[in-house]
Backbone as ProteinMPNN parsed JSONL, in Angstrom:
{"seq_chain_A": "XXXXXXXXXXXXXXXXXXXXXXXXXXXXXXXXXXXXXXXXXXXXXXXXXXXXXXXXXXXXXXXXXXXXXXXXXXXXXXXXXXXXXXXXXXXXXXXXXXXXXXXXXXXXXXXXXXXXXXXXXXXXXXXXXXXXXX", "coords_chain_A": {"N_chain_A": [[63.801, -155.362, -5.886], [62.392, -155.314, -8.444], [59.927, -157.5, -9.692], [58.316, -160.367, -11.046], [57.706, -160.681, -14.62], [54.831, -159.128, -15.639], [53.2, -158.462, -17.882], [53.376, -158.086, -21.484], [52.764, -155.402, -23.547], [50.945, -154.711, -26.476], [50.262, -152.44, -28.962], [47.447, -152.107, -31.014], [45.831, -151.717, -34.204], [43.325, -152.772, -34.765], [41.321, -154.095, -32.567], [39.528, -156.302, -32.264], [40.301, -157.984, -34.388], [42.987, -158.52, -33.698], [42.618, -159.814, -31.222], [41.277, -162.08, -32.086], [43.262, -163.346, -33.56], [44.952, -164.287, -31.539], [43.105, -165.839, -30.071], [41.717, -167.542, -31.971], [43.659, -168.395, -33.928], [45.992, -169.016, -32.431], [44.948, -170.291, -30.228], [44.66, -169.279, -27.628], [43.511, -168.196, -24.358], [41.424, -165.468, -24.16], [40.564, -162.363, -22.816], [37.507, -160.453, -22.293], [36.99, -157.227, -23.835], [38.162, -154.338, -22.051], [37.34, -151.159, -21.14], [39.293, -148.362, -20.41], [38.991, -145.419, -19.526], [40.486, -143.447, -18.101], [43.059, -143.952, -18.872], [42.915, -143.81, -21.559], [42.53, -145.999, -23.243], [41.34, -149.101, -24.668], [41.478, -152.358, -23.563], [42.587, -155.748, -23.912], [43.267, -158.856, -22.485], [45.505, -161.466, -23.067], [45.869, -164.592, -21.912], [48.614, -166.409, -20.83], [50.577, -169.338, -19.945], [52.753, -168.433, -18.368], [52.736, -165.66, -18.259], [51.165, -162.602, -19.428], [49.743, -161.186, -22.412], [49.01, -157.95, -23.331], [46.658, -156.405, -25.249], [46.33, -153.33, -26.742], [44.171, -150.675, -27.566], [43.238, -147.547, -29.01], [41.218, -145.312, -27.075], [39.056, -142.813, -27.221], [39.674, -139.358, -28.183], [42.09, -138.303, -27.237], [43.878, -140.342, -26.806], [46.913, -141.864, -25.818], [47.766, -144.04, -27.197], [46.881, -143.724, -29.774], [48.658, -141.866, -30.889], [50.952, -143.46, -30.915], [50.121, -145.426, -32.744], [49.814, -143.83, -34.983], [52.436, -143.411, -35.695], [53.214, -145.997, -36.033], [51.532, -147.71, -37.945], [50.736, -150.408, -38.289], [50.753, -151.36, -35.771], [52.404, -152.544, -32.751], [54.942, -153.491, -30.293], [54.323, -151.934, -27.241], [54.797, -151.483, -24.414], [56.456, -152.931, -21.511], [55.576, -154.68, -18.537], [56.384, -154.877, -15.161], [56.121, -156.552, -12.036], [55.878, -155.179, -8.752], [56.385, -155.039, -5.197], [55.827, -152.861, -3.479], [54.674, -149.987, -4.579], [55.068, -147.252, -4.048], [57.449, -147.18, -2.549], [59.102, -148.29, -4.485], [58.882, -146.321, -6.497], [60.065, -144.107, -5.175], [62.671, -145.055, -4.781], [63.491, -145.45, -7.431], [63.342, -142.807, -8.423], [65.305, -141.632, -6.823], [67.465, -142.806, -7.973], [67.611, -141.489, -10.315], [65.791, -142.071, -12.305], [63.177, -141.224, -14.523], [59.828, -140.629, -13.814], [56.814, -140.968, -15.478], [54.064, -138.702, -16.2], [52.337, -137.284, -13.404], [53.772, -138.436, -11.416], [52.444, -139.803, -9.487], [50.883, -142.858, -8.548], [48.481, -144.484, -10.667], [45.351, -146.186, -11.095], [45.497, -149.232, -12.72], [44.757, -151.556, -15.437], [44.34, -153.952, -14.104], [43.191, -153.198, -11.797], [44.974, -152.331, -9.932], [47.601, -150.275, -8.453], [49.662, -148.416, -10.712], [52.641, -147.26, -12.386], [54.361, -145.451, -14.951], [57.512, -145.549, -16.563], [60.1, -143.55, -17.909], [61.0, -144.172, -21.272], [63.57, -143.556, -22.234], [65.202, -143.995, -20.117], [65.385, -146.685, -19.949], [66.698, -148.213, -22.011], [65.279, -147.473, -24.324], [62.746, -148.553, -24.016], [59.429, -148.394, -22.982], [58.433, -148.693, -19.686], [56.284, -150.216, -17.396], [55.361, -150.338, -14.008], [53.746, -152.378, -11.678], [51.914, -152.648, -8.737], [51.656, -155.514, -6.74]], "CA_chain_A": [[62.762, -154.411, -6.202], [61.586, -155.769, -9.576], [59.404, -158.854, -9.578], [58.156, -161.107, -12.301], [57.097, -160.021, -15.763], [53.378, -159.225, -15.57], [52.699, -158.551, -19.251], [53.929, -157.324, -22.595], [51.64, -154.721, -24.175], [51.047, -154.488, -27.911], [49.252, -151.53, -29.504], [46.877, -152.711, -32.23], [44.868, -150.863, -34.887], [42.023, -153.448, -34.794], [41.329, -154.929, -31.357], [38.838, -157.576, -32.512], [41.139, -158.806, -35.259], [44.145, -158.965, -32.924], [42.152, -160.799, -30.235], [40.945, -163.314, -32.798], [44.523, -164.02, -33.915], [45.392, -165.034, -30.358], [42.078, -166.805, -29.688], [41.43, -168.531, -33.012], [44.843, -168.936, -34.583], [46.937, -169.571, -31.465], [44.24, -171.066, -29.219], [44.848, -168.711, -26.292], [42.369, -167.654, -23.632], [41.431, -164.023, -24.357], [39.528, -161.708, -22.008], [36.632, -159.474, -22.941], [37.588, -155.887, -23.817], [37.963, -153.5, -20.872], [37.585, -149.748, -21.427], [39.983, -147.648, -19.334], [38.973, -144.016, -19.958], [41.556, -142.671, -17.46], [44.306, -144.227, -19.59], [42.668, -143.592, -22.981], [42.683, -147.253, -23.988], [40.565, -150.31, -24.442], [42.49, -153.4, -23.448], [42.224, -157.157, -23.874], [44.399, -159.639, -21.999], [45.718, -162.824, -23.553], [46.482, -165.301, -20.788], [49.583, -167.445, -21.16], [50.926, -170.05, -18.716], [53.768, -167.777, -17.554], [52.559, -164.206, -18.263], [50.032, -162.158, -20.231], [49.926, -160.2, -23.47], [47.946, -156.946, -23.278], [46.399, -155.751, -26.525], [45.871, -151.968, -26.471], [43.544, -149.958, -28.677], [42.876, -146.195, -28.576], [39.872, -144.995, -26.576], [38.925, -141.368, -27.118], [40.491, -138.524, -29.073], [43.397, -137.98, -26.657], [44.555, -141.573, -26.424], [48.339, -141.941, -26.141], [47.966, -145.159, -28.119], [46.671, -143.24, -31.14], [49.927, -141.303, -31.334], [51.83, -144.594, -31.203], [49.662, -146.049, -33.985], [50.091, -142.912, -36.092], [53.832, -143.643, -36.071], [53.348, -147.437, -36.309], [50.157, -148.047, -38.35], [50.439, -151.838, -38.142], [50.831, -151.693, -34.352], [53.708, -153.01, -32.301], [55.132, -153.55, -28.85], [54.183, -150.616, -26.628], [55.522, -151.455, -23.145], [56.516, -154.142, -20.697], [55.142, -154.405, -17.167], [56.969, -155.701, -14.107], [55.453, -156.481, -10.744], [56.634, -154.711, -7.589], [55.619, -155.228, -3.964], [55.41, -151.579, -2.907], [54.88, -149.051, -5.685], [55.601, -145.971, -3.56], [58.854, -147.424, -2.224], [59.768, -148.467, -5.776], [58.941, -144.99, -7.125], [61.047, -143.274, -4.476], [63.988, -145.612, -5.058], [63.797, -145.161, -8.827], [63.599, -141.368, -8.53], [66.602, -141.38, -6.198], [68.472, -143.296, -8.918], [67.592, -140.644, -11.504], [64.796, -142.526, -13.274], [62.049, -140.31, -14.69], [58.487, -141.196, -13.724], [55.941, -140.218, -16.371], [52.868, -138.127, -15.585], [52.568, -136.467, -12.202], [54.569, -139.202, -10.453], [51.56, -140.509, -8.556], [50.302, -144.057, -9.161], [47.097, -144.519, -11.131], [44.833, -147.554, -11.097], [45.644, -149.83, -14.043], [43.76, -152.494, -15.968], [44.082, -155.028, -13.139], [42.654, -152.609, -10.576], [46.089, -152.14, -9.002], [48.373, -149.071, -8.762], [50.718, -148.53, -11.717], [53.421, -146.097, -12.814], [55.128, -145.655, -16.172], [58.867, -145.037, -16.466], [60.529, -142.979, -19.183], [61.73, -145.148, -22.089], [64.988, -143.209, -22.407], [65.925, -144.503, -18.955], [65.366, -148.156, -20.009], [67.137, -148.699, -23.33], [64.276, -147.206, -25.345], [61.523, -149.317, -23.768], [58.502, -147.891, -21.976], [58.275, -149.692, -18.628], [55.222, -150.035, -16.41], [55.48, -151.136, -12.793], [52.426, -152.602, -11.089], [51.959, -153.206, -7.38], [50.899, -156.768, -6.612]], "C_chain_A": [[61.838, -154.96, -7.297], [61.18, -157.219, -9.363], [59.28, -159.504, -10.942], [57.559, -160.237, -13.394], [55.588, -160.219, -15.671], [52.775, -159.346, -16.954], [53.558, -157.763, -20.22], [52.723, -156.718, -23.315], [51.932, -154.436, -25.642], [49.915, -153.56, -28.326], [48.763, -152.106, -30.827], [45.858, -151.762, -32.869], [43.454, -151.452, -34.916], [42.001, -154.464, -33.654], [40.667, -156.283, -31.583], [39.681, -158.52, -33.35], [42.335, -159.363, -34.489], [43.744, -160.026, -31.899], [41.857, -162.135, -30.904], [42.197, -164.069, -33.241], [44.996, -164.867, -32.74], [44.408, -166.135, -29.986], [41.964, -167.921, -30.73], [42.654, -169.191, -33.59], [45.779, -169.632, -33.605], [46.281, -170.348, -30.334], [44.386, -170.556, -27.795], [43.523, -168.288, -25.674], [42.477, -166.129, -23.684], [40.268, -163.411, -23.575], [38.594, -160.872, -22.881], [37.325, -158.119, -22.91], [37.205, -155.113, -22.553], [38.3, -152.065, -21.264], [38.201, -149.089, -20.196], [40.076, -146.174, -19.729], [40.091, -143.168, -19.346], [42.896, -142.84, -18.165], [44.14, -144.03, -21.098], [42.824, -144.835, -23.831], [41.533, -148.21, -23.712], [41.584, -151.436, -24.495], [41.854, -154.788, -23.409], [43.462, -157.89, -23.365], [44.366, -161.047, -22.568], [46.473, -163.539, -22.446], [47.373, -166.432, -21.291], [49.973, -168.154, -19.865], [51.874, -169.274, -17.799], [53.655, -166.257, -17.503], [51.305, -163.858, -19.055], [50.531, -161.264, -21.363], [48.742, -159.255, -23.342], [47.841, -156.313, -24.655], [45.749, -154.411, -26.226], [45.295, -151.339, -27.729], [43.114, -148.586, -28.171], [41.423, -146.093, -28.118], [39.817, -143.481, -26.395], [39.946, -140.632, -27.962], [41.892, -138.265, -28.543], [44.197, -139.204, -26.235], [46.038, -141.538, -26.788], [48.64, -143.069, -27.133], [47.758, -144.709, -29.565], [47.948, -142.634, -31.702], [50.923, -142.395, -31.705], [51.445, -145.227, -32.531], [49.853, -145.137, -35.192], [51.513, -143.114, -36.61], [54.074, -145.088, -36.512], [51.976, -147.977, -36.719], [49.773, -149.517, -38.216], [50.395, -152.271, -36.685], [52.238, -152.118, -33.987], [53.803, -153.013, -30.788], [55.126, -152.137, -28.272], [54.957, -150.506, -25.315], [55.599, -152.837, -22.528], [56.182, -153.753, -19.267], [55.759, -155.416, -16.214], [56.185, -155.511, -12.816], [56.419, -155.97, -9.679], [55.753, -154.871, -6.355], [55.05, -153.925, -3.426], [55.705, -150.484, -3.927], [55.45, -147.713, -5.225], [57.08, -146.09, -3.204], [59.667, -147.581, -3.513], [59.941, -147.125, -6.467], [60.047, -144.146, -6.5], [62.473, -143.754, -4.742], [64.414, -145.305, -6.497], [64.14, -143.685, -9.018], [64.964, -141.012, -7.938], [67.754, -141.835, -7.1], [68.496, -142.491, -10.214], [66.611, -141.067, -12.579], [63.636, -141.532, -13.314], [60.73, -141.08, -14.674], [57.589, -140.341, -14.62], [54.696, -139.723, -15.642], [53.238, -137.307, -14.371], [53.36, -137.208, -11.124], [53.748, -139.947, -9.422], [50.961, -141.728, -9.252], [48.843, -143.836, -9.575], [46.645, -145.975, -11.108], [44.858, -148.081, -12.532], [44.546, -150.828, -14.374], [43.427, -153.631, -15.008], [43.509, -154.5, -11.832], [43.712, -152.354, -9.529], [46.872, -150.889, -9.393], [49.507, -149.35, -9.751], [51.423, -147.182, -11.911], [54.125, -146.465, -14.109], [56.457, -144.921, -16.054], [59.366, -144.635, -17.847], [61.352, -143.982, -19.994], [63.211, -144.822, -22.27], [65.835, -143.684, -21.233], [66.037, -146.027, -18.963], [65.595, -148.657, -21.428], [66.053, -148.559, -24.397], [62.956, -147.935, -25.162], [60.695, -148.651, -22.679], [58.258, -149.011, -20.967], [57.135, -149.257, -17.707], [55.586, -150.881, -15.207], [54.098, -151.19, -12.154], [52.589, -153.223, -9.719], [51.102, -154.451, -7.33], [50.651, -157.105, -5.155]], "O_chain_A": [[60.629, -155.059, -7.09], [61.972, -158.049, -8.918], [60.046, -159.22, -11.863], [56.978, -159.186, -13.122], [55.115, -161.355, -15.629], [51.94, -160.217, -17.196], [54.35, -156.902, -19.834], [51.775, -157.427, -23.654], [53.018, -153.98, -25.999], [48.745, -153.85, -28.075], [49.561, -152.539, -31.659], [45.112, -151.083, -32.164], [42.485, -150.71, -35.074], [42.579, -155.546, -33.756], [41.19, -157.306, -31.142], [39.767, -159.713, -33.06], [42.66, -160.543, -34.613], [44.448, -161.021, -31.725], [42.153, -163.194, -30.351], [42.192, -165.299, -33.292], [45.393, -166.019, -32.915], [44.816, -167.239, -29.626], [42.098, -169.1, -30.403], [42.695, -170.413, -33.733], [46.302, -170.706, -33.9], [46.975, -171.002, -29.555], [44.249, -171.33, -26.847], [42.541, -168.053, -26.378], [43.5, -165.563, -23.299], [39.133, -163.88, -23.663], [38.87, -160.624, -24.055], [38.166, -157.881, -22.043], [36.084, -155.218, -22.055], [39.425, -151.785, -21.677], [37.697, -149.236, -19.083], [41.116, -145.726, -20.211], [40.596, -142.258, -20.004], [43.767, -141.976, -18.069], [45.123, -144.08, -21.836], [43.205, -144.752, -24.999], [40.858, -148.14, -22.684], [42.45, -151.461, -25.369], [40.733, -154.965, -22.934], [44.581, -157.577, -23.771], [43.338, -161.723, -22.551], [47.581, -163.144, -22.082], [46.947, -167.289, -22.066], [49.723, -167.621, -18.783], [51.813, -169.434, -16.58], [54.409, -165.617, -16.77], [50.476, -164.728, -19.322], [51.603, -160.666, -21.275], [47.597, -159.7, -23.252], [48.81, -155.753, -25.167], [44.731, -154.353, -25.535], [45.86, -151.458, -28.816], [42.672, -148.462, -27.029], [40.525, -146.706, -28.696], [40.47, -142.938, -25.504], [40.947, -141.201, -28.397], [42.805, -138.028, -29.333], [45.094, -139.105, -25.397], [46.391, -141.222, -27.924], [49.66, -143.04, -27.822], [48.384, -145.247, -30.478], [48.284, -142.861, -32.864], [51.651, -142.272, -32.69], [52.309, -145.532, -33.353], [50.037, -145.622, -36.308], [51.768, -143.002, -37.809], [55.008, -145.373, -37.261], [51.319, -148.64, -35.916], [48.595, -149.832, -38.046], [50.043, -153.411, -36.386], [53.151, -152.06, -34.81], [52.879, -152.597, -30.089], [55.835, -151.255, -28.757], [55.697, -149.543, -25.117], [54.92, -153.774, -22.947], [56.466, -152.636, -18.835], [55.676, -156.628, -16.416], [55.655, -154.432, -12.549], [57.611, -156.28, -9.697], [54.526, -154.843, -6.452], [53.909, -153.89, -2.966], [56.86, -150.101, -4.113], [56.239, -147.102, -5.946], [57.872, -145.203, -3.522], [60.781, -147.068, -3.618], [61.022, -146.819, -6.97], [60.86, -143.547, -7.204], [63.38, -142.939, -4.91], [65.564, -144.943, -6.744], [65.112, -143.352, -9.696], [65.69, -140.187, -8.493], [68.869, -141.322, -7.008], [69.298, -142.766, -11.106], [66.596, -140.481, -13.662], [63.172, -141.059, -12.277], [60.542, -142.044, -15.416], [57.609, -139.114, -14.523], [54.322, -140.257, -14.599], [54.313, -136.709, -14.31], [53.591, -136.669, -10.042], [54.299, -140.649, -8.574], [50.572, -141.646, -10.417], [48.09, -143.11, -8.926], [47.472, -146.887, -11.101], [44.311, -147.458, -13.442], [43.539, -150.924, -13.674], [42.344, -154.212, -15.09], [43.354, -155.251, -10.868], [43.389, -152.177, -8.354], [46.818, -150.474, -10.551], [50.21, -150.356, -9.655], [50.865, -146.12, -11.635], [54.447, -147.629, -14.347], [56.524, -143.815, -15.517], [59.081, -145.309, -18.837], [62.295, -144.577, -19.47], [64.024, -145.731, -22.441], [67.058, -143.765, -21.346], [66.696, -146.606, -18.1], [64.797, -149.42, -21.973], [65.921, -149.417, -25.27], [62.124, -147.933, -26.07], [61.194, -148.376, -21.587], [57.921, -150.134, -21.341], [57.041, -148.099, -17.3], [56.062, -152.007, -15.354], [53.38, -150.192, -12.096], [53.314, -154.204, -9.553], [49.969, -154.459, -7.809], [50.03, -158.123, -4.854]]}, "name": "protein", "num_of_chains": 1, "seq": "XXXXXXXXXXXXXXXXXXXXXXXXXXXXXXXXXXXXXXXXXXXXXXXXXXXXXXXXXXXXXXXXXXXXXXXXXXXXXXXXXXXXXXXXXXXXXXXXXXXXXXXXXXXXXXXXXXXXXXXXXXXXXXXXXXXXXX"}
């Protein structure tokens, strides 16, 4: 069911500063910011040879990332994302196993333009998990 690691997401209080750390200090390729109003975030992707780092910054007053940053003012790891071949089949299998799907249980389009779902952190050792159809 689970595929490769797609990305690790880090919530950051200053998107430009965080992007510059990866670009300037570490020499990584960093994307331009992408606003995702449906998710309440602005995101930047840091491309690595084997995966990506997603930098998340609040977008709008109701951003779920703002709540995270209120509890973690310096930022921190927010979620990990795994690739799956069929998101609906994965969702149904996870639900049958007792895993809680966040939101209304229907996939939404994520930052890569592909369907995503988020899984309750209490079902995954305290880690918020995103699954993305590839």
